[in-house]
Each structure stands twice: as structure tokens, then as C-alpha cells.
N, C-alpha and C positions, 0 to 999 in steps of 0.2 A: 816414035815407037808405037806400033799397033797395040790396041787393048788386049788382043789375044796373046801376043808375045809378052806383054807386061804381066798379065795374070799368070801365065805359065812360069815366067821367071820368078815371080813372088812365091808361088806355091812350091816350086822346087827349092827355093832358098830356105823356106820354113822347114821343109822335109829334111833337108841336109843338116839342120841344126839339131835334130834328134831330141834327146832328153832335155836339153836346155829349153827348147821351145815348148815342149810338153809341160814342163814344170811352170813356166811363165803363164801359159794359157790356163792351166789348172788353177793357179792362184788367183788370176783375174776372174775366172769363172765362178769361184767361190764367193768373191766379192759381189759379182753381179747377182748370184743366187741369193745372197744375204739381203741385198737391197730389195729385190723383187718379193722375197718371202715376207720380210717385215712389212712392206707396203700391203701385200695381200692379206696378211694376218690382221692388220689394222682395219682394212675394208671388211673382212669377215666378222670381226668383233662388232663393227658398226652395223652391219647387216643383221647379225644375230640379235643385237639389242633392239633395233628397230622392229624386227619381227616379233620379239617377245612383248614389247610394249604396245604394239598395234594389233595384237591378236584379239583384243576386246574392242577394237575400234580406235580411231585417232582423235575423237573429240571427247576427251575425258578431263574432269577436274576432280581432284581428291580433296576433301575437307577433313581436317583433323582438329581435335579440341586443343585449346591452349594457344597462347601468343607470347612469343618472347619479346619483352619490352625493355628499353633502356631507362633506368631510373636515375636519380641524382647521385652525384659522386661516382659516376661510372659503373654503378651496380646494374645487374641484370635480374629481372624478375620474370619468372615463367608462370604465367597465369593459366591455370587449367580449369576451364568451365565445361560442363557436360554438353554434348551434342545429343539431341533426343530424336526419337523416331518422328516426332512432330515436326522437327526442323526438316527432315527428309520429305515429309508430305508437303510442307509449305514450299520448299524449293521446287518440287515437282509441278507446282501450279504455275511456275514461270513459263511464259510462252516460248522461250528459247530452249527449254529443257525437255528432252524426250523421256529420260528415265532417271530415277534416283534409287540408289541401293544403300540402305543403312547397314553397316557391316559390324559384326562382332565375332571374334573367333577365339578358339581355345582348343585344348586337347582333353578328350574325355574317353571313358570306357564305353564301347559300343558292344552290346551283347545280344545275340540271337540264339535262342535255345541253349545249347551247350558250348557254342562258339563265342568268342569275344576277342576284341582287339582294341588297343588304344590308338585313336586316330584323331585327325583334325575335324572339329565340328564348327561349322560356319553359320551364323545367324544372318539371314537375308530376308527380303520381302518377295512378293510374287513376281516382281519385274526382273529379278536377277538372271533368269534364263535368257530373256531377250537382250538385256543389257550386256551380259558377259558372253553371249553367243554360245550358250550351253544347249546341247541337243539331247532331248529325252528319247530313249529307245523303248522304254516300257512305262506304261502308265502316263502320268502327267507331272508337271512341276507343282510347286506349292500354290494352292489356290489363293484367290484374292479375298482372304478373310479380313475381319475387323483387325486392324493392326495392333490394337491394345488387347484383344481377346481372341487370338488365333487358336485353331485346333492343334492338337499334338500330332503333327504330320511331319514326315521326313522324306528326303530324296537322297538316294545313295549314289556315290561315285562308282564308276565301273569296277575298280579293283576291290572296293569295300564289299560291293554286292557279290562278287565272285568268291571272296574270301569267306563270307558269312553264309552264303546260300548255294555255293557251288554253281551248278547249272540250272537250278530250279528258279521259278519266277518269284521274286520276293514281294511283288506288289500285293498289298492287302495284309501282309504279315506284320507282326509286332516285333519291335526291338526295344531294348532298354538303353538309353543314353544317360549315363550317370545314374541318378535315382529316378528318372522320369521315363515313362513308357510312351512310345511313339508308334504310329501306324505308317508303314511305308506306302507312299503314293506314286513313286516313280524311281526309275534308274536312268542315269545319264550315260551317254556314249563316251568313249575315251576322249579325253581332252589333251592329255600330255602334261608337261611341266611348264611352270611359269617362274622364271628366275630361281630355279632349283627346287621349287615346291611342287609336289605331285598333286595335281588337281583331281586325279582319279581316286585319291585316298581320302577324299572329304565327304562329310555328311552334311546336308543342308537342312536347316530347320528355321522356323520363323524367328525374326530378330528378337522380339520381346521374350520368347521362351529361352533363347540363348542368353539373354541378360539375366534371367532368373537362374539358369543353369550355372553360369559363371559368376553369379553374385555381383553383378555390375549395375550401376544406375544410369549408365549412358552408353552410347555406341562408340566404337573405336574409330570409325571413319564413315563418311558418307561419300559414295562415288556418284558423281554427277555426269550424265551423258547428255550432250547438247547437239542441236541440229547444225548441219554443216554450213548453213548460210549465215551463221554467227561466228564471230571471232572469239578466241579464248578470253581476251581482255574484256569484251562486252559482257560475256556471261559471268566472268569473275566479278565485275563491278555490280551486276544485278544481284548476285548471291551475297556479296558483301553488304550491300544496302539492306537487303532483306533480313539477314542474320543480325546486323547491328540493331535494326528496329526491334527484333524479337528478344535479343539478349541485353540491349542497352549499351553495349560496347563491343569492340572488335576483339573477342576472346577466342578466336579460331584462326587457323592457318589454311590458306588455299594454295594448292600446288597444281599447276596445269601440266598437261603432258608435254607441252612445248618447253616449259622450264626444265623438266626432267631430261628430255632428249637433248636440249641445248647444253646442259651441264655435262651429261655423259659424252656428248660429241666433243666438247672441249678437252675432257680427260683423255679420250681416245686419240685426239689429234696430237696431244703431247706425247703419248706412248708411241704413236706412229712416227713422229718426227725423231724421237730419241732412238728408236730402232733403226730408222733409215740412216740416221747420222752414223751409227756404228757400221752399217753396211757401206756407207760412202767412204769412211776411213779405210775399210778393206779395199775399196776400189782404188783409192789413191795409192795404197801400198802396191796393188797390182800394176797400176800405171807406172810407178817408179821401177817396178821389176821389168816391165816391157822396155822402158827407156834405157835401163841399165843393159839389158840384153842387146838392144839396138846399138848402143855405144860400143859394146864389146865386139859386135859384128863388124862395125865399121873399122875398128882397130885390127881385127883378125883378117878382114877381107880387103885390106888395102891394095893388095896386088890385083885382086879382081876388079876393084874400082879403077886402078891404073890401066888395066887392059881394056876395060869398057871405054874409058876416055880415049885411049889410043886408037880404038876402033871407030871413034867418032861420036860416042855418046855425049850429049850435052849436059851441062850442069842441071838444067831443068828436068831432063829425063832421069838423071840420077836421083834428084830430089823426089820426083814422083815415084820412082821405084822403091826407095827406102820408106817413104811415107805410106805407100800402099801396103808394104810388108807389115808395118806396125799396125795399120788399120785392119788388115786381114786377121792378124793374131788377136786383136781386141774383139773383132766381130765374131770370130770362132769362139772366143771366151764367152761372149754374150749368148750365143746359141746354146752352148753347153750349159751355161748357168741357168738359162731359162728352161732348158730341158730337164735339169735336175729338179727345179721347182714344179714343173708340170707333172713329172713322175710322182713326186711327193703328193701333189694335189689329187692325182688320179687314184693313188693308193688309199689316201684318207677318205676320198669320196666313196670308194668301193666298200670301205668299212663304215659307211653311213655317217661319216663325220666330215661335214663340209667346212674344213678349217681354212682353206685358201680360196675363199669365194671370189677374191678380186683378181685372179689370174685370168687374163683374156688376151685376144689377138692384138688389141691396141697396146697392151703392156709389152707384148713381144716386140712390136715394131719400135716402141719407145726404147726398149732395152737395146735393140740393134743400133739405133741411131746414137744412143748415149755411148755404147761401146766403141763405135766407129769414131766418135768425137774424142774420146779418151785416147784411142790409138793415134789419132791425128796429133793431139797435143804432145803425147809422150814420144812420138817418133820424129817430130819435125826438127828438133835440134840435132840428133845424130844424123838425120838426112841432110841437113844443111852442111854439116861437117864433111860428109861424103861428097857432096856436090862441089865443094870448094877445092877438092884435091886436084892437083895437076897431074897429067900422065907421067911426066918424068920423075916428079917427087914420089908418086905412088910406087912406080916400078923400082926406083932406087931404094925405097924403104924395104922392099921385099929382098 
């Protein structure tokens, strides 16, 4: 049988089934859409997290005070020793390190003239703008003062500056942060959010002044940025040796960016697999629906099968006809299912929410191939039943 006649017969056969074929195709399309959507959401989450964690660079190690240790009788002891600004300066002397930023943060009342607001105040050093890729639009960032005796200077985030000074230039003006007075030396460009925290709502002051403001004797964290020709393990070992020599013991915790991304990637993989598994269950339900419809078709169209056999249609031709019918139904379902996901992705992107980042042409091709395969599996047994029918038995049944 020529391919053109085969395709025409299959398409007319599906159109004659009417509502039954539509319901079967719709159910299978929903399963396809569920699999593609869950896979795309998993890829989008992974892309979002990678984008969030790499906006400050990819070569970062965070050092926090304290080390969880296992003691006798199965007990745990959390030893918290201070990290100092001196530790940050010492680490910055390592040849593999480009920047270090000693960080301390808290919430304080920021007042300018008659306006005030409670916002995040972050203590950093003069290297924070280069390390964190902050852009100064007015004035300058914190100068390289003596780290133990810095001047009372502050840099405002874009939203804080607008809230307190509207559209006037705040550089050179005075503000009160808590009980201390600071002179503004710069305003930052909009940076956006990092893991739900608005970076434009922050005020940056010297680390030691932030320690005094929040009544702390140590920094909360030291961010270390290292050169790309070193691995995270090499730099982590250098930092560990240095701080052990300074502290006398390993009373700190190092977290590399690779560790964080690896842990998050494992979590996202589990979520993605679980979501895809639910979609695959829906696919199998749809496949069973197609197989059921094909079996019903074979039973209801037994006279048609007998007539085709009487006209000289071979068993192989009947087999290919019914298999192609099942594959076409599944492929149509795949196209419709992918179209549903594509429309959802387009709508969300127009709303500036790139939820389905993983939707691509390669996914579309994979969807079609998978749909055709499911159609082949679900249609082959009813097709075998039809191909084995003899003309006399089929016509007699009618």
C-alpha cells in the first residue's frame, strides 16, 4: 500500500471516530504536557538558582564562625569562636585570593532630616563593590580607610536613596543610622534581589562601625573571592591552614560555592524526578486509553477488516495500518501537549516570569518521538489482532 493511501486511510479513520478519538488524544496530551512542564520547571529552578548564586561571581568561599564537632558518647558540641576583621586581612594576603569581605548585617533605623525607615545595614570593607559587582552611580564606594579606625561614611542602595532623598543628590549629606551619624559618599545602581532579599534596600557602612552599631565582637561571615586558575579545594586548604595557625584550632566552617550548588542540584533533581514520575503515570494512563480505543475499534470494525482482507489486503498491511493509526493519535497528542506548555511558557514570559526556561525545540522533538513510541506500544497488540483476522470469519461476524 502506498504511503499516501496509508496516511489518508489513517486520518479518515481517526476523524470518523469523533468524540472518542478526541477524548483519547486530549487525555494523552495532558500527560505529555505534565511531563514536559515538570521537566521544564526543574530546569528553570536550576537556571534561576545558578543565576542567583553566580551573580557575584563563581569563585566564592564563605567562612562562618563555629565548627560542629562530635564528642564522646555520641554528643555534639558546637564551638563558636569569633572571626575578626584581622582574619579577613590575613586571608586577603594569600596569593590565590583576589578579595575578602568581612560581613556583618542587621536592621537599623536610618533617618535623614524628617524622613526615616527601618532597613538592612551591612558592614563591609572597601573591596565589597568590586567583589560583589556593585555599581556606583553617584559619588564613590567606601574608601580604603584604616580597617580599625574608619570614618563614619555610608553608601546607600538605590531604593533607600530614593525613599529618603527623592530625586535630589544625597552625596555629601548626613544621615543617622541608629545613634550614629554618617556622611553619604555614594549611591549604588539598582542590583535587584538575591534569594528573596532586596539588595537595593541596603545601606553599606564600614565593618568595624557595624560591629559597634549592633554590639558584636566578631563578624558574621567572611566572603572570599579567589582567582579562576585555582580550584575551590586548593583555596579552602590554604584558608584552613592559615586560620588554624591564627586560632590554634579549626573553629570555623568553610562552604564553597561548588558545595552549595551541588546540594541544591541534588535537591532539584529529586523534585524533577518526582514531578516527571507523576507525568509518566499520566502518560501510561493515556497509553492504556489509546490501547483500549484501538481494541474497541478492532472489535467494531471487524467487517471493515474482513472487506479489506477480501480485497487483497495482507496481514502486514493491516498491521501497519492500525499501528500507524495509534502512532498518529499519540503524535497528535504530543503536539497538542507541547503546544499547551509552549503557550503557558509564552504567557509567563510576557509577564516577565521565565518559569519554563527548559522548553526548547529539542524537547519538542523528544516529545514527538516519545509520543510515537507510546503509540506504537499501545497499538501493536490490537493491530496484531486485526491482522490475524481471516476474511470469511470477519465477514461472517458482521
